[in-house]
VMD Tcl script that builds the backbone (N, CA, C; Angstrom):
set m [mol new atoms 465]
animate dup $m
set s [atomselect $m all]
$s set {name element resname resid chain x y z} {
  {N N MET 1 A 122.599 59.215 135.454}
  {CA C MET 1 A 122.398 60.616 135.127}
  {C C MET 1 A 123.136 60.951 133.838}
  {N N LEU 2 A 122.500 61.761 132.983}
  {CA C LEU 2 A 123.105 62.131 131.711}
  {C C LEU 2 A 124.197 63.176 131.917}
  {N N GLU 3 A 125.254 63.034 131.140}
  {CA C GLU 3 A 126.298 64.059 131.156}
  {C C GLU 3 A 125.833 65.231 130.312}
  {N N LYS 4 A 126.366 66.400 130.638}
  {CA C LYS 4 A 126.019 67.590 129.853}
  {C C LYS 4 A 126.663 67.452 128.477}
  {N N ASP 5 A 125.842 67.349 127.481}
  {CA C ASP 5 A 126.306 67.222 126.100}
  {C C ASP 5 A 125.611 68.312 125.297}
  {N N GLU 6 A 126.396 69.189 124.673}
  {CA C GLU 6 A 125.797 70.317 123.959}
  {C C GLU 6 A 124.844 69.878 122.861}
  {N N THR 7 A 125.066 68.725 122.256}
  {CA C THR 7 A 124.175 68.284 121.184}
  {C C THR 7 A 122.864 67.760 121.748}
  {N N TYR 8 A 122.835 67.422 123.034}
  {CA C TYR 8 A 121.635 66.880 123.653}
  {C C TYR 8 A 120.559 67.946 123.827}
  {N N PHE 9 A 120.954 69.146 124.157}
  {CA C PHE 9 A 120.002 70.219 124.424}
  {C C PHE 9 A 119.603 70.900 123.117}
  {N N MET 10 A 118.340 70.754 122.762}
  {CA C MET 10 A 117.828 71.351 121.533}
  {C C MET 10 A 117.070 72.630 121.873}
  {N N LEU 11 A 117.199 73.621 121.036}
  {CA C LEU 11 A 116.460 74.862 121.237}
  {C C LEU 11 A 115.046 74.702 120.695}
  {N N SER 12 A 114.098 75.318 121.347}
  {CA C SER 12 A 112.708 75.279 120.884}
  {C C SER 12 A 112.414 76.531 120.060}
  {N N ALA 13 A 111.322 76.469 119.324}
  {CA C ALA 13 A 110.880 77.633 118.550}
  {C C ALA 13 A 110.604 78.811 119.483}
  {N N ASP 14 A 110.002 78.533 120.639}
  {CA C ASP 14 A 109.730 79.599 121.606}
  {C C ASP 14 A 111.018 80.260 122.086}
  {N N TYR 15 A 112.049 79.459 122.288}
  {CA C TYR 15 A 113.325 80.014 122.740}
  {C C TYR 15 A 113.898 80.933 121.659}
  {N N ILE 16 A 113.844 80.509 120.400}
  {CA C ILE 16 A 114.359 81.321 119.284}
  {C C ILE 16 A 113.587 82.639 119.204}
  {N N VAL 17 A 112.270 82.579 119.381}
  {CA C VAL 17 A 111.448 83.793 119.354}
  {C C VAL 17 A 111.887 84.737 120.472}
  {N N GLY 18 A 112.040 84.213 121.680}
  {CA C GLY 18 A 112.451 85.047 122.809}
  {C C GLY 18 A 113.836 85.634 122.613}
  {N N LEU 19 A 114.750 84.827 122.095}
  {CA C LEU 19 A 116.108 85.303 121.837}
  {C C LEU 19 A 116.090 86.410 120.786}
  {N N THR 20 A 115.284 86.236 119.763}
  {CA C THR 20 A 115.169 87.261 118.718}
  {C C THR 20 A 114.524 88.527 119.271}
  {N N ASP 21 A 113.490 88.360 120.112}
  {CA C ASP 21 A 112.870 89.531 120.741}
  {C C ASP 21 A 113.912 90.354 121.493}
  {N N GLY 22 A 114.832 89.687 122.171}
  {CA C GLY 22 A 115.809 90.396 122.999}
  {C C GLY 22 A 117.091 90.787 122.293}
  {N N GLU 23 A 117.593 89.923 121.433}
  {CA C GLU 23 A 118.932 90.133 120.868}
  {C C GLU 23 A 118.978 90.124 119.343}
  {N N GLY 24 A 117.839 89.986 118.695}
  {CA C GLY 24 A 117.822 89.840 117.243}
  {C C GLY 24 A 117.472 91.115 116.513}
  {N N SER 25 A 117.585 91.034 115.189}
  {CA C SER 25 A 117.251 92.185 114.355}
  {C C SER 25 A 116.885 91.713 112.953}
  {N N PHE 26 A 115.941 92.425 112.358}
  {CA C PHE 26 A 115.611 92.281 110.950}
  {C C PHE 26 A 116.055 93.592 110.309}
  {N N SER 27 A 116.996 93.509 109.392}
  {CA C SER 27 A 117.565 94.729 108.823}
  {C C SER 27 A 117.539 94.687 107.305}
  {N N VAL 28 A 117.419 95.865 106.717}
  {CA C VAL 28 A 117.427 96.017 105.270}
  {C C VAL 28 A 118.514 97.027 104.930}
  {N N PHE 29 A 119.363 96.662 103.972}
  {CA C PHE 29 A 120.439 97.543 103.537}
  {C C PHE 29 A 120.210 97.910 102.080}
  {N N LEU 30 A 120.338 99.193 101.791}
  {CA C LEU 30 A 120.221 99.701 100.428}
  {C C LEU 30 A 121.597 100.120 99.954}
  {N N HIS 31 A 122.055 99.485 98.879}
  {CA C HIS 31 A 123.371 99.801 98.330}
  {C C HIS 31 A 123.190 100.562 97.023}
  {N N PRO 32 A 123.606 101.832 97.003}
  {CA C PRO 32 A 123.453 102.620 95.779}
  {C C PRO 32 A 124.397 102.112 94.691}
  {N N PRO 33 A 124.078 102.446 93.456}
  {CA C PRO 33 A 124.953 102.023 92.353}
  {C C PRO 33 A 126.329 102.657 92.491}
  {N N LYS 34 A 127.342 101.952 91.995}
  {CA C LYS 34 A 128.719 102.446 92.053}
  {C C LYS 34 A 129.305 102.482 90.646}
  {N N GLY 35 A 130.433 103.116 90.542}
  {CA C GLY 35 A 131.154 103.111 89.273}
  {C C GLY 35 A 130.832 104.308 88.413}
  {N N LYS 36 A 131.253 104.196 87.160}
  {CA C LYS 36 A 131.140 105.300 86.205}
  {C C LYS 36 A 129.699 105.740 85.961}
  {N N ARG 37 A 128.782 104.795 85.966}
  {CA C ARG 37 A 127.402 105.120 85.614}
  {C C ARG 37 A 126.519 105.379 86.832}
  {N N ALA 38 A 127.124 105.506 88.005}
  {CA C ALA 38 A 126.347 105.653 89.241}
  {C C ALA 38 A 125.386 106.836 89.193}
  {N N LYS 39 A 125.800 107.935 88.581}
  {CA C LYS 39 A 124.942 109.125 88.530}
  {C C LYS 39 A 123.853 109.007 87.466}
  {N N GLU 40 A 124.011 108.059 86.566}
  {CA C GLU 40 A 123.062 107.903 85.467}
  {C C GLU 40 A 121.945 106.921 85.788}
  {N N THR 41 A 122.015 106.232 86.908}
  {CA C THR 41 A 121.047 105.176 87.187}
  {C C THR 41 A 120.522 105.265 88.617}
  {N N GLN 42 A 119.330 104.750 88.837}
  {CA C GLN 42 A 118.753 104.718 90.178}
  {C C GLN 42 A 118.761 103.298 90.732}
  {N N TYR 43 A 119.467 102.364 90.093}
  {CA C TYR 43 A 119.382 100.959 90.458}
  {C C TYR 43 A 120.148 100.671 91.740}
  {N N TYR 44 A 119.412 100.364 92.771}
  {CA C TYR 44 A 119.964 100.027 94.075}
  {C C TYR 44 A 119.935 98.513 94.257}
  {N N ARG 45 A 120.866 98.019 95.055}
  {CA C ARG 45 A 120.832 96.626 95.487}
  {C C ARG 45 A 120.225 96.617 96.889}
  {N N VAL 46 A 119.232 95.781 97.114}
  {CA C VAL 46 A 118.546 95.710 98.402}
  {C C VAL 46 A 118.878 94.359 99.039}
  {N N GLU 47 A 119.354 94.407 100.283}
  {CA C GLU 47 A 119.685 93.180 101.002}
  {C C GLU 47 A 118.879 93.113 102.293}
  {N N CYS 48 A 118.306 91.944 102.549}
  {CA C CYS 48 A 117.570 91.689 103.786}
  {C C CYS 48 A 118.410 90.753 104.651}
  {N N HIS 49 A 118.551 91.109 105.930}
  {CA C HIS 49 A 119.367 90.320 106.860}
  {C C HIS 49 A 118.596 90.087 108.156}
  {N N TYR 50 A 118.707 88.863 108.653}
  {CA C TYR 50 A 118.226 88.523 109.993}
  {C C TYR 50 A 119.449 88.149 110.807}
  {N N TYR 51 A 119.570 88.711 112.011}
  {CA C TYR 51 A 120.715 88.326 112.826}
  {C C TYR 51 A 120.418 88.385 114.309}
  {N N ILE 52 A 121.264 87.677 115.031}
  {CA C ILE 52 A 121.281 87.704 116.488}
  {C C ILE 52 A 122.721 87.976 116.887}
  {N N LYS 53 A 122.918 88.990 117.716}
  {CA C LYS 53 A 124.252 89.396 118.149}
  {C C LYS 53 A 124.361 89.185 119.651}
  {N N MET 54 A 125.461 88.506 120.059}
  {CA C MET 54 A 125.657 88.220 121.479}
  {C C MET 54 A 127.134 88.321 121.843}
  {N N ARG 55 A 127.400 88.453 123.143}
  {CA C ARG 55 A 128.786 88.508 123.625}
  {C C ARG 55 A 129.542 87.257 123.189}
  {N N GLU 56 A 130.856 87.391 123.103}
  {CA C GLU 56 A 131.654 86.279 122.585}
  {C C GLU 56 A 131.579 85.032 123.457}
  {N N ASP 57 A 131.276 85.177 124.736}
  {CA C ASP 57 A 131.164 83.988 125.578}
  {C C ASP 57 A 129.861 83.221 125.326}
  {N N GLU 58 A 128.988 83.746 124.496}
  {CA C GLU 58 A 127.736 83.071 124.139}
  {C C GLU 58 A 127.832 82.345 122.798}
  {N N LEU 59 A 129.039 82.175 122.272}
  {CA C LEU 59 A 129.225 81.494 120.992}
  {C C LEU 59 A 128.568 80.113 120.966}
  {N N PRO 60 A 128.681 79.290 122.009}
  {CA C PRO 60 A 128.017 77.977 121.953}
  {C C PRO 60 A 126.499 78.084 121.707}
  {N N LEU 61 A 125.866 79.093 122.284}
  {CA C LEU 61 A 124.435 79.281 122.052}
  {C C LEU 61 A 124.163 79.646 120.598}
  {N N LEU 62 A 124.978 80.533 120.035}
  {CA C LEU 62 A 124.776 80.912 118.635}
  {C C LEU 62 A 124.983 79.725 117.705}
  {N N LYS 63 A 125.865 78.820 118.063}
  {CA C LYS 63 A 126.051 77.605 117.258}
  {C C LYS 63 A 124.782 76.763 117.283}
  {N N LYS 64 A 124.102 76.724 118.430}
  {CA C LYS 64 A 122.836 75.996 118.518}
  {C C LYS 64 A 121.754 76.675 117.669}
  {N N VAL 65 A 121.773 78.005 117.640}
  {CA C VAL 65 A 120.813 78.738 116.808}
  {C C VAL 65 A 121.055 78.407 115.338}
  {N N LYS 66 A 122.309 78.394 114.949}
  {CA C LYS 66 A 122.661 78.046 113.561}
  {C C LYS 66 A 122.188 76.636 113.229}
  {N N ASN 67 A 122.391 75.709 114.139}
  {CA C ASN 67 A 121.914 74.336 113.929}
  {C C ASN 67 A 120.390 74.281 113.864}
  {N N PHE 68 A 119.722 75.089 114.678}
  {CA C PHE 68 A 118.261 75.131 114.677}
  {C C PHE 68 A 117.747 75.512 113.288}
  {N N PHE 69 A 118.311 76.569 112.702}
  {CA C PHE 69 A 117.861 77.040 111.393}
  {C C PHE 69 A 118.481 76.242 110.247}
  {N N ASN 70 A 119.571 75.542 110.531}
  {CA C ASN 70 A 120.284 74.751 109.520}
  {C C ASN 70 A 120.756 75.613 108.344}
  {N N CYS 71 A 121.120 76.851 108.644}
  {CA C CYS 71 A 121.678 77.749 107.638}
  {C C CYS 71 A 122.255 78.963 108.362}
  {N N GLY 72 A 122.870 79.842 107.613}
  {CA C GLY 72 A 123.419 81.068 108.177}
  {C C GLY 72 A 124.891 80.947 108.485}
  {N N PHE 73 A 125.436 82.041 109.010}
  {CA C PHE 73 A 126.857 82.132 109.322}
  {C C PHE 73 A 127.039 82.770 110.687}
  {N N ILE 74 A 128.152 82.466 111.312}
  {CA C ILE 74 A 128.529 83.099 112.576}
  {C C ILE 74 A 129.882 83.744 112.354}
  {N N TYR 75 A 130.002 84.986 112.768}
  {CA C TYR 75 A 131.308 85.638 112.656}
  {C C TYR 75 A 131.550 86.562 113.843}
  {N N LEU 76 A 132.823 86.814 114.096}
  {CA C LEU 76 A 133.259 87.660 115.204}
  {C C LEU 76 A 133.141 89.118 114.806}
  {N N GLN 77 A 132.597 89.905 115.726}
  {CA C GLN 77 A 132.537 91.358 115.553}
  {C C GLN 77 A 133.395 91.962 116.650}
  {N N LYS 78 A 134.576 92.437 116.280}
  {CA C LYS 78 A 135.469 93.026 117.279}
  {C C LYS 78 A 134.978 94.411 117.653}
  {N N ASP 79 A 135.127 94.736 118.919}
  {CA C ASP 79 A 134.700 96.042 119.417}
  {C C ASP 79 A 135.853 96.648 120.206}
  {N N LYS 80 A 136.354 97.780 119.741}
  {CA C LYS 80 A 137.500 98.425 120.386}
  {C C LYS 80 A 137.088 99.561 121.310}
  {N N ARG 81 A 135.790 99.758 121.484}
  {CA C ARG 81 A 135.327 100.825 122.366}
  {C C ARG 81 A 135.613 100.443 123.815}
  {N N PRO 82 A 135.932 101.433 124.636}
  {CA C PRO 82 A 136.161 101.133 126.056}
  {C C PRO 82 A 134.893 100.548 126.694}
  {N N ASN 83 A 135.092 99.644 127.612}
  {CA C ASN 83 A 133.996 99.007 128.354}
  {C C ASN 83 A 133.046 98.200 127.470}
  {N N HIS 84 A 133.498 97.767 126.298}
  {CA C HIS 84 A 132.700 96.919 125.422}
  {C C HIS 84 A 133.468 95.624 125.158}
  {N N ARG 85 A 132.730 94.573 124.889}
  {CA C ARG 85 A 133.343 93.283 124.610}
  {C C ARG 85 A 133.119 92.912 123.153}
  {N N ASN 86 A 133.962 92.025 122.665}
  {CA C ASN 86 A 133.742 91.476 121.333}
  {C C ASN 86 A 132.442 90.685 121.335}
  {N N CYS 87 A 131.814 90.600 120.179}
  {CA C CYS 87 A 130.554 89.883 120.038}
  {C C CYS 87 A 130.643 88.923 118.861}
  {N N TYR 88 A 129.754 87.965 118.871}
  {CA C TYR 88 A 129.549 87.114 117.709}
  {C C TYR 88 A 128.178 87.422 117.152}
  {N N ARG 89 A 128.079 87.307 115.839}
  {CA C ARG 89 A 126.822 87.559 115.161}
  {C C ARG 89 A 126.457 86.331 114.333}
  {N N PHE 90 A 125.262 85.820 114.587}
  {CA C PHE 90 A 124.681 84.791 113.725}
  {C C PHE 90 A 123.827 85.545 112.718}
  {N N GLU 91 A 124.006 85.244 111.440}
  {CA C GLU 91 A 123.309 86.012 110.413}
  {C C GLU 91 A 122.832 85.119 109.274}
  {N N ILE 92 A 121.635 85.406 108.813}
  {CA C ILE 92 A 121.117 84.802 107.585}
  {C C ILE 92 A 120.859 85.959 106.629}
  {N N SER 93 A 121.559 85.945 105.498}
  {CA C SER 93 A 121.409 87.031 104.530}
  {C C SER 93 A 121.067 86.526 103.127}
  {N N SER 94 A 121.084 85.226 102.927}
  {CA C SER 94 A 120.717 84.659 101.634}
  {C C SER 94 A 119.236 84.912 101.382}
  {N N SER 95 A 118.915 85.521 100.244}
  {CA C SER 95 A 117.505 85.775 99.912}
  {C C SER 95 A 116.712 84.479 99.900}
  {N N GLN 96 A 117.320 83.427 99.394}
  {CA C GLN 96 A 116.643 82.135 99.347}
  {C C GLN 96 A 116.302 81.656 100.755}
  {N N LYS 97 A 117.258 81.727 101.681}
  {CA C LYS 97 A 117.031 81.255 103.055}
  {C C LYS 97 A 116.101 82.194 103.827}
  {N N ILE 98 A 116.176 83.487 103.534}
  {CA C ILE 98 A 115.238 84.426 104.160}
  {C C ILE 98 A 113.815 84.018 103.779}
  {N N GLY 99 A 113.604 83.738 102.490}
  {CA C GLY 99 A 112.277 83.385 102.007}
  {C C GLY 99 A 111.805 81.998 102.403}
  {N N GLN 100 A 112.730 81.042 102.478}
  {CA C GLN 100 A 112.349 79.654 102.764}
  {C C GLN 100 A 112.370 79.305 104.251}
  {N N VAL 101 A 113.175 80.019 105.040}
  {CA C VAL 101 A 113.378 79.644 106.438}
  {C C VAL 101 A 112.906 80.738 107.403}
  {N N VAL 102 A 113.485 81.923 107.279}
  {CA C VAL 102 A 113.252 82.981 108.267}
  {C C VAL 102 A 111.803 83.467 108.245}
  {N N ILE 103 A 111.320 83.861 107.095}
  {CA C ILE 103 A 109.967 84.412 107.021}
  {C C ILE 103 A 108.907 83.388 107.433}
  {N N PRO 104 A 108.938 82.168 106.893}
  {CA C PRO 104 A 107.932 81.188 107.360}
  {C C PRO 104 A 108.025 80.909 108.858}
  {N N PHE 105 A 109.237 80.866 109.405}
  {CA C PHE 105 A 109.389 80.603 110.832}
  {C C PHE 105 A 108.699 81.688 111.665}
  {N N PHE 106 A 108.968 82.961 111.348}
  {CA C PHE 106 A 108.407 84.051 112.156}
  {C C PHE 106 A 106.943 84.358 111.807}
  {N N GLN 107 A 106.446 83.845 110.700}
  {CA C GLN 107 A 105.007 83.926 110.449}
  {C C GLN 107 A 104.269 82.899 111.307}
  {N N LYS 108 A 104.892 81.755 111.499}
  {CA C LYS 108 A 104.285 80.690 112.309}
  {C C LYS 108 A 104.501 80.925 113.803}
  {N N ASN 109 A 105.645 81.476 114.182}
  {CA C ASN 109 A 106.036 81.684 115.575}
  {C C ASN 109 A 106.152 83.187 115.816}
  {N N LEU 110 A 105.074 83.786 116.274}
  {CA C LEU 110 A 104.994 85.243 116.362}
  {C C LEU 110 A 105.898 85.802 117.454}
  {N N LEU 111 A 106.528 86.913 117.124}
  {CA C LEU 111 A 107.361 87.632 118.081}
  {C C LEU 111 A 106.472 88.286 119.133}
  {N N HIS 112 A 106.972 88.434 120.340}
  {CA C HIS 112 A 106.205 89.030 121.437}
  {C C HIS 112 A 106.441 90.531 121.551}
  {N N SER 113 A 107.661 90.966 121.249}
  {CA C SER 113 A 108.012 92.386 121.332}
  {C C SER 113 A 107.320 93.145 120.199}
  {N N GLU 114 A 106.576 94.190 120.563}
  {CA C GLU 114 A 105.874 94.973 119.549}
  {C C GLU 114 A 106.844 95.599 118.548}
  {N N ASN 115 A 107.960 96.120 119.048}
  {CA C ASN 115 A 108.944 96.736 118.150}
  {C C ASN 115 A 109.537 95.720 117.190}
  {N N ARG 116 A 109.910 94.555 117.707}
  {CA C ARG 116 A 110.524 93.535 116.859}
  {C C ARG 116 A 109.500 92.981 115.866}
  {N N ARG 117 A 108.264 92.823 116.311}
  {CA C ARG 117 A 107.195 92.335 115.422}
  {C C ARG 117 A 106.954 93.346 114.298}
  {N N ASN 118 A 106.963 94.631 114.631}
  {CA C ASN 118 A 106.811 95.685 113.627}
  {C C ASN 118 A 107.964 95.634 112.623}
  {N N ASP 119 A 109.189 95.485 113.121}
  {CA C ASP 119 A 110.343 95.380 112.218}
  {C C ASP 119 A 110.206 94.192 111.283}
  {N N PHE 120 A 109.744 93.046 111.825}
  {CA C PHE 120 A 109.564 91.866 110.979}
  {C C PHE 120 A 108.515 92.129 109.900}
  {N N ASP 121 A 107.398 92.738 110.263}
  {CA C ASP 121 A 106.339 93.021 109.289}
  {C C ASP 121 A 106.853 93.920 108.162}
  {N N LEU 122 A 107.615 94.945 108.506}
  {CA C LEU 122 A 108.194 95.843 107.502}
  {C C LEU 122 A 109.228 95.115 106.656}
  {N N PHE 123 A 110.048 94.315 107.304}
  {CA C PHE 123 A 111.064 93.487 106.638}
  {C C PHE 123 A 110.385 92.590 105.598}
  {N N TYR 124 A 109.297 91.952 105.993}
  {CA C TYR 124 A 108.573 91.064 105.097}
  {C C TYR 124 A 107.986 91.829 103.901}
  {N N LYS 125 A 107.436 93.002 104.134}
  {CA C LYS 125 A 106.883 93.807 103.040}
  {C C LYS 125 A 107.973 94.186 102.044}
  {N N ILE 126 A 109.128 94.583 102.564}
  {CA C ILE 126 A 110.250 94.940 101.691}
  {C C ILE 126 A 110.714 93.712 100.916}
  {N N PHE 127 A 110.844 92.587 101.605}
  {CA C PHE 127 A 111.285 91.352 100.956}
  {C C PHE 127 A 110.339 90.979 99.806}
  {N N LYS 128 A 109.032 91.108 100.032}
  {CA C LYS 128 A 108.055 90.777 98.990}
  {C C LYS 128 A 108.231 91.678 97.760}
  {N N ILE 129 A 108.479 92.952 97.977}
  {CA C ILE 129 A 108.690 93.868 96.844}
  {C C ILE 129 A 109.904 93.426 96.040}
  {N N VAL 130 A 111.003 93.151 96.729}
  {CA C VAL 130 A 112.251 92.765 96.058}
  {C C VAL 130 A 112.069 91.443 95.314}
  {N N GLN 131 A 111.437 90.467 95.960}
  {CA C GLN 131 A 111.268 89.149 95.340}
  {C C GLN 131 A 110.309 89.191 94.152}
  {N N SER 132 A 109.373 90.113 94.154}
  {CA C SER 132 A 108.421 90.199 93.044}
  {C C SER 132 A 109.103 90.625 91.739}
  {N N LYS 133 A 110.293 91.152 91.847}
  {CA C LYS 133 A 111.014 91.655 90.676}
  {C C LYS 133 A 111.725 90.542 89.905}
  {N N ASN 134 A 111.921 89.391 90.527}
  {CA C ASN 134 A 112.614 88.258 89.872}
  {C C ASN 134 A 113.931 88.675 89.226}
  {N N GLY 135 A 114.719 89.450 89.965}
  {CA C GLY 135 A 116.032 89.849 89.477}
  {C C GLY 135 A 116.048 91.108 88.625}
  {N N LYS 136 A 114.877 91.642 88.293}
  {CA C LYS 136 A 114.822 92.877 87.506}
  {C C LYS 136 A 115.008 94.070 88.425}
  {N N HIS 137 A 115.376 95.200 87.851}
  {CA C HIS 137 A 115.600 96.409 88.639}
  {C C HIS 137 A 114.292 96.959 89.206}
  {N N LEU 138 A 114.412 97.562 90.374}
  {CA C LEU 138 A 113.278 98.224 91.004}
  {C C LEU 138 A 112.937 99.498 90.236}
  {N N THR 139 A 111.668 99.836 90.208}
  {CA C THR 139 A 111.272 101.127 89.646}
  {C C THR 139 A 111.556 102.201 90.701}
  {N N LYS 140 A 111.509 103.448 90.282}
  {CA C LYS 140 A 111.698 104.537 91.245}
  {C C LYS 140 A 110.624 104.487 92.328}
  {N N GLU 141 A 109.402 104.159 91.955}
  {CA C GLU 141 A 108.300 104.081 92.914}
  {C C GLU 141 A 108.540 102.959 93.927}
  {N N GLU 142 A 108.994 101.812 93.444}
  {CA C GLU 142 A 109.269 100.683 94.350}
  {C C GLU 142 A 110.408 101.016 95.302}
  {N N LEU 143 A 111.446 101.660 94.784}
  {CA C LEU 143 A 112.574 102.055 95.622}
  {C C LEU 143 A 112.122 103.047 96.692}
  {N N GLU 144 A 111.290 104.006 96.318}
  {CA C GLU 144 A 110.772 104.970 97.292}
  {C C GLU 144 A 109.913 104.286 98.352}
  {N N LYS 145 A 109.112 103.304 97.949}
  {CA C LYS 145 A 108.287 102.556 98.896}
  {C C LYS 145 A 109.183 101.797 99.882}
  {N N ILE 146 A 110.249 101.177 99.377}
  {CA C ILE 146 A 111.193 100.461 100.246}
  {C C ILE 146 A 111.853 101.425 101.219}
  {N N LYS 147 A 112.268 102.585 100.733}
  {CA C LYS 147 A 112.887 103.581 101.609}
  {C C LYS 147 A 111.918 104.042 102.694}
  {N N GLU 148 A 110.661 104.232 102.317}
  {CA C GLU 148 A 109.641 104.648 103.289}
  {C C GLU 148 A 109.448 103.567 104.361}
  {N N LEU 149 A 109.314 102.318 103.944}
  {CA C LEU 149 A 109.140 101.211 104.895}
  {C C LEU 149 A 110.367 101.071 105.798}
  {N N LYS 150 A 111.540 101.154 105.200}
  {CA C LYS 150 A 112.795 101.031 105.960}
  {C C LYS 150 A 112.905 102.133 107.008}
  {N N SER 151 A 112.431 103.324 106.692}
  {CA C SER 151 A 112.523 104.443 107.648}
  {C C SER 151 A 111.667 104.212 108.888}
  {N N GLN 152 A 110.722 103.289 108.803}
  {CA C GLN 152 A 109.855 102.988 109.943}
  {C C GLN 152 A 110.414 101.880 110.839}
  {N N MET 153 A 111.520 101.288 110.427}
  {CA C MET 153 A 112.111 100.184 111.187}
  {C C MET 153 A 112.996 100.718 112.312}
  {N N HIS 154 A 113.185 99.890 113.342}
  {CA C HIS 154 A 114.124 100.147 114.442}
  {C C HIS 154 A 113.785 101.418 115.206}
  {N N LYS 155 A 112.525 101.596 115.507}
  {CA C LYS 155 A 112.079 102.784 116.267}
  {C C LYS 155 A 112.191 102.524 117.746}
}
mol reanalyze $m
mol bondsrecalc $m
mol representation Tube
mol addrep $m
């Protein structure tokens, strides 16, 4: 009989989809300009993040998720609220990895949750707008479109 070895048990694509349906998120953050010229410019920084957040006792599972994607980071999220526990968050925020790993994975392996699938579709639309700029600043129209799409997420 085989001994329980954490490296022996591999996660499947279906498992990752189910875990994301239940505990994952596709999020977009808009960072307004800062500094002396902040009022003179509309240039925002847009960040796309995929993450799975779980209780701290689920850290071994998140390590398997990280190995599955072969990228991303895991970090502790302390929670000081009463009756809450600390959590760990697995996150992929690199634009390169979002485009090369996360988006192709969820295009091939469809989410089952309607809400999560909707968030992914909006996330992908926003990502495409940002990537089409090749490092150039967004126009006011593009920024407004991103804000509109973002407002439809996490309903």
